[in-house]
ZAMARGU-4260 file (C-alpha; in steps of 0.2 Angstrom, whole numbers, plus 5000, padded with zeros to 4 digits):
<rodrens>
0) 5522/5037/5221 | 5541/5041/5222 | 5555/5028/5217 | 5573/5027/5221 | 5586/5024/5207
5) 5602/5017/5214 | 5618/5014/5205 | 5627/5001/5216 | 5644/4995/5219 | 5652/5012/5226
10) 5662/5013/5242 | 5656/5027/5254 | 5665/5037/5267 | 5661/5050/5279 | 5651/5054/5295
15) 5633/5053/5299 | 5623/5059/5314 | 5608/5048/5318 | 5591/5055/5318 | 5580/5055/5334
20) 5572/5038/5338 | 5556/5035/5329 | 5549/5023/5342 | 5553/5035/5356 | 5546/5050/5347
25) 5529/5042/5345 | 5527/5039/5363 | 5534/5055/5369 | 5523/5065/5357 | 5507/5057/5364
30) 5513/5060/5382 | 5511/5079/5379 | 5492/5076/5381 | 5494/5073/5399 | 5496/5091/5404
35) 5489/5108/5400 | 5507/5116/5402 | 5520/5118/5390 | 5531/5103/5385 | 5547/5106/5374
40) 5554/5091/5365 | 5571/5091/5356 | 5578/5079/5343 | 5561/5075/5335 | 5565/5066/5318
45) 5558/5073/5302 | 5550/5057/5296 | 5532/5053/5289 | 5526/5043/5304 | 5531/5056/5316
50) 5524/5070/5305 | 5508/5061/5304 | 5506/5061/5323 | 5510/5079/5324 | 5496/5083/5312
55) 5484/5072/5322 | 5489/5082/5338 | 5487/5098/5330 | 5469/5093/5323 | 5465/5088/5341
60) 5469/5105/5347 | 5487/5105/5353 | 5495/5121/5350 | 5512/5117/5342 | 5526/5129/5338
65) 5542/5124/5329 | 5557/5131/5339 | 5571/5125/5328 | 5575/5109/5317 | 5569/5095/5327
70) 5563/5105/5342 | 5545/5109/5346 | 5534/5117/5359 | 5517/5108/5363 | 5502/5116/5373
75) 5488/5104/5376 | 5477/5116/5386 | 5462/5117/5374 | 5459/5101/5366 | 5444/5097/5354
80) 5439/5079/5360 | 5425/5079/5347 | 5438/5077/5334 | 5441/5059/5340 | 5424/5053/5335
85) 5424/5062/5318 | 5427/5055/5301 | 5443/5065/5299 | 5452/5056/5313 | 5446/5039/5307
90) 5455/5043/5291 | 5471/5050/5299 | 5472/5038/5314 | 5470/5022/5304 | 5485/5026/5293
95) 5497/5026/5308 | 5499/5012/5321 | 5508/5024/5333 | 5491/5034/5335 | 5485/5020/5347
100) 5496/5028/5360 | 5485/5044/5362 | 5472/5033/5370 | 5481/5031/5387 | 5485/5049/5390
105) 5467/5054/5385 | 5459/5041/5396 | 5470/5046/5411 | 5467/5064/5409 | 5449/5065/5402
110) 5441/5048/5406 | 5439/5043/5388 | 5449/5039/5372 | 5445/5033/5355 | 5455/5026/5340
115) 5451/5018/5323 | 5460/5002/5320 | 5477/5008/5316 | 5488/5004/5301 | 5507/5003/5300
120) 5518/4989/5293 | 5511/4974/5285 | 5522/4962/5295 | 5509/4950/5302 | 5496/4951/5316
125) 5500/4964/5329 | 5487/4963/5343 | 5480/4977/5353 | 5474/4966/5367 | 5488/4971/5379
130) 5483/4990/5378 | 5464/4987/5381 | 5466/4974/5394 | 5477/4986/5404 | 5464/5000/5402
135) 5450/4988/5408 | 5460/4983/5423 | 5462/5001/5427 | 5443/5003/5427 | 5439/5008/5410
140) 5424/5001/5400 | 5428/4995/5382 | 5418/4995/5366 | 5422/4991/5348 | 5412/4995/5333
145) 5415/4981/5321 | 5407/4989/5306 | 5417/5005/5308 | 5433/4996/5315 | 5433/5009/5329
150) 5439/5006/5347 | 5434/5016/5363 | 5437/5016/5381 | 5428/5027/5394 | 5430/5029/5413
155) 5418/5043/5418 | 5423/5041/5436 | 5441/5040/5433 | 5454/5026/5434 | 5459/5017/5449
160) 5476/5009/5452 | 5478/4990/5451 | 5490/4976/5449 | 5492/4968/5432 | 5503/4955/5423
165) 5504/4958/5405 | 5502/4944/5393 | 5516/4950/5382 | 5529/4963/5385 | 5522/4975/5372
170) 5532/4991/5370 | 5517/5002/5365 | 5506/4993/5376 | 5517/4996/5391 | 5519/5014/5386
175) 5500/5017/5384 | 5496/5009/5401 | 5509/5019/5410 | 5502/5035/5403 | 5485/5031/5409
180) 5491/5025/5426 | 5501/5040/5431 | 5484/5050/5433 | 5474/5035/5441 | 5469/5035/5459
185) 5481/5024/5470 | 5495/5012/5466 | 5497/5003/5450 | 5510/4989/5447 | 5514/4982/5430
190) 5523/4966/5429 | 5531/4959/5413 | 5532/4977/5407 | 5543/4981/5392 | 5559/4989/5398
195) 5567/4996/5381 | 5577/5012/5382 | 5562/5021/5374 | 5551/5015/5389 | 5564/5021/5401
200) 5565/5038/5392 | 5546/5040/5393 | 5546/5036/5412 | 5560/5049/5414 | 5550/5062/5405
205) 5534/5058/5415 | 5545/5059/5432 | 5551/5076/5426 | 5532/5081/5424 | 5529/5076/5442
210) 5524/5057/5440 | 5529/5045/5453 | 5536/5029/5445 | 5548/5016/5452 | 5556/5001/5443
215) 5562/5011/5428 | 5573/4999/5417 | 5565/4983/5425 | 5550/4973/5420 | 5541/4978/5436
220) 5534/4996/5435 | 5526/5003/5451 | 5516/5019/5448 | 5508/5030/5462 | 5495/5041/5454
225) 5495/5060/5455 | 5481/5072/5451 | 5490/5082/5438 | 5506/5084/5429 | 5517/5099/5424
230) 5526/5103/5409 | 5545/5099/5405 | 5559/5099/5392 | 5564/5082/5385 | 5577/5076/5372
235) 5574/5061/5362 | 5588/5047/5360 | 5597/5044/5344 | 5588/5030/5334 | 5596/5013/5338
240) 5588/5005/5323 | 5595/5018/5311 | 5612/5016/5319 | 5611/4998/5316 | 5606/5001/5298
245) 5621/5012/5295 | 5632/4999/5303 | 5625/4986/5291 | 5626/4998/5276 | 5645/5001/5280
250) 5649/4983/5280 | 5639/4978/5265 | 5646/4992/5254 | 5664/4990/5262 | 5663/5008/5267
255) 5672/5018/5280 | 5659/5027/5290 | 5659/5035/5307 | 5642/5036/5316 | 5642/5051/5328
260) 5634/5052/5346 | 5626/5035/5346 | 5622/5034/5365 | 5632/5018/5367 | 5624/5013/5384
265) 5607/5012/5375 | 5612/5001/5361 | 5611/4984/5370 | 5616/4969/5360 | 5617/4978/5343
270) 5636/4980/5343 | 5638/4962/5349 | 5626/4955/5336 | 5635/4964/5321 | 5652/4957/5328
275) 5645/4940/5327 | 5644/4942/5309 | 5662/4947/5309 | 5660/4966/5307 | 5673/4977/5315
280) 5666/4991/5326 | 5677/5003/5336 | 5670/5013/5350 | 5678/5031/5349 | 5670/5041/5363
285) 5652/5040/5360 | 5654/5037/5341 | 5655/5021/5331 | 5669/5019/5318 | 5666/5006/5305
290) 5682/5003/5295 | 5681/4997/5277 | 5680/4978/5276 | 5691/4976/5261 | 5694/4958/5266
295) 5676/4954/5270 | 5669/4948/5287 | 5667/4931/5294 | 5652/4924/5303 | 5657/4917/5320
300) 5651/4900/5325 | 5645/4893/5342 | 5658/4885/5354 | 5652/4868/5348 | 5655/4873/5330
305) 5636/4874/5326 | 5629/4887/5314 | 5627/4904/5320 | 5609/4908/5325 | 5603/4926/5327
310) 5585/4929/5334 | 5575/4943/5341 | 5568/4945/5358 | 5561/4958/5370 | 5574/4970/5377
315) 5587/4967/5382 | 5587/4954/5368 | 5591/4959/5350 | 5578/4970/5343 | 5567/4963/5329
320) 5568/4979/5319 | 5586/4975/5314 | 5584/4957/5309 | 5580/4962/5291 | 5597/4972/5291
325) 5607/4958/5298 | 5599/4946/5285 | 5604/4956/5270 | 5622/4960/5278 | 5624/4941/5280
330) 5622/4938/5261 | 5640/4944/5258 | 5648/4937/5274 | 5660/4922/5274 | 5650/4908/5282
335) 5632/4904/5285 | 5619/4910/5298 | 5601/4906/5303 | 5590/4921/5305 | 5575/4917/5317
340) 5562/4930/5317 | 5551/4925/5331 | 5539/4940/5334 | 5531/4943/5316 | 5527/4930/5304
345) 5528/4940/5288 | 5544/4950/5290 | 5555/4938/5280 | 5544/4937/5265 | 5555/4951/5256
350) 5569/4939/5254 | 5562/4933/5237 | 5569/4950/5230 | 5586/4946/5238 | 5586/4929/5230
355) 5582/4937/5213 | 5597/4948/5216 | 5608/4932/5218 | 5608/4930/5236 | 5609/4912/5243
360) 5594/4911/5255 | 5584/4896/5260 | 5567/4902/5268 | 5563/4888/5280 | 5546/4894/5285
365) 5538/4912/5289 | 5550/4914/5304 | 5567/4906/5299 | 5579/4909/5284 | 5596/4902/5282
370) 5609/4913/5273 | 5625/4906/5264 | 5636/4921/5262 | 5645/4925/5246 | 5661/4932/5254
375) 5661/4946/5241 | 5666/4933/5228 | 5651/4937/5218 | 5640/4953/5220 | 5622/4955/5220
380) 5613/4959/5204 | 5603/4975/5202 | 5584/4973/5200 | 5568/4982/5202 | 5559/4979/5218
385) 5545/4986/5230 | 5547/4991/5248 | 5534/4981/5259 | 5538/4989/5275 | 5551/5001/5284
390) 5564/4989/5289 | 5563/4978/5273 | 5563/4994/5263 | 5580/5000/5270 | 5587/4982/5269
395) 5583/4982/5250 | 5591/4999/5249 | 5607/4992/5257 | 5607/4977/5245 | 5604/4989/5230
400) 5619/5000/5236 | 5630/4985/5236 | 5624/4977/5220 | 5631/4978/5202 | 5621/4989/5191
405) 5606/5001/5193 | 5592/4996/5204 | 5574/5003/5206 | 5565/5003/5222 | 5546/5007/5222
410) 5535/5012/5237 | 5549/5022/5245 | 5536/5031/5256 | 5538/5016/5267 | 5556/5020/5269
415) 5552/5038/5272 | 5541/5033/5287 | 5556/5028/5297 | 5572/5037/5289 | 5575/5055/5288
420) 5580/5062/5271 | 5589/5045/5268 | 5594/5049/5250 | 5602/5066/5254 | 5612/5059/5268
425) 5618/5044/5257 | 5623/5056/5243 | 5633/5066/5256 | 5643/5049/5259 | 5646/5047/5240
430) 5631/5036/5236 | 5623/5037/5218 | 5605/5038/5223 | 5591/5048/5215 | 5573/5051/5221
435) 5561/5052/5206 | 5544/5059/5210
</rodrens>
């Protein structure tokens, strides 16, 4: 396994172009299975999770051609569905949680879909019930092989539109159900649907392919099923989580960074939340300019003077994927903040490494942590640590870049799952970081 060696304490400067959105890419790539015609996708990020899914699609029989950096052509006209029940797929699919989203399009188009119990981040229990309950309501039969940890859904007579209320506004669950419903017979309504920009992008792509979808951007999606879909060309949004990571890194290292072409209209509460920590962000066209915070940044308080509380929520609330970044940035703020991670019970356990580095953090319970900022009066100390998941990994990397001394981060494959060539891009800004295989 590779490790990062990071010499911290350096101020960075320059411009960065955010990669394509990981969470959108996983949905969009699965949607190519809905048609036998050519689908061209631009701005695909070159990261481990996305590349794993591309391999799964290729092994499933999708003809894939790389057109340019980040641009691919997909033809799903001669699929090998037997691959789904073989040992190779059980190995490959179980290592990628996003592989669950191939089930919806395969079920809608071919009347059957299979998936091994998927892996992914170890951030707590992440139920798949929303996916399969939606498929069952559309008329599919469900089976689960407990010994082999293998799920299957079948609808030999096709799917039928229905009305459903989702128990939770699951992003991947909503995407999966939408992809199944666009080829179902009749009308489907999905209430309490996730409405993240990535879901909106998926719907826009499906509409371009000939799907009939209304309510895009709301939590009530209405779908009128069609018999087939056409090909299309689609461009993936910039990754809002990576954009937030660059903002946090700039503030924490007191660096001057411009983040290019961020698609401001799709950032939601991200700029507002960082401003609550006292971080200055300037909108320059479609770019974000973060000036060097040489005098630090001060956490705001609520109107009644109580401690600032930052928590996650489904869109349009603040994304849970950036709470780890906000937490580490708060360690050098002026003031205190309570971080409340509502959605995953294990995502805050990485803070013990920050405490080892000298951060003042009180872990109240698995969901809440109070951070008392140093105001740069004392720096974090370098240490050796291991990346437990994608977002904690990038947070530890930001901490190491601000710390005094040389830190080592193990298990950086976790970071590579979500961030494209992160060490090369950091070196271009002046960071002292080395990848050791």
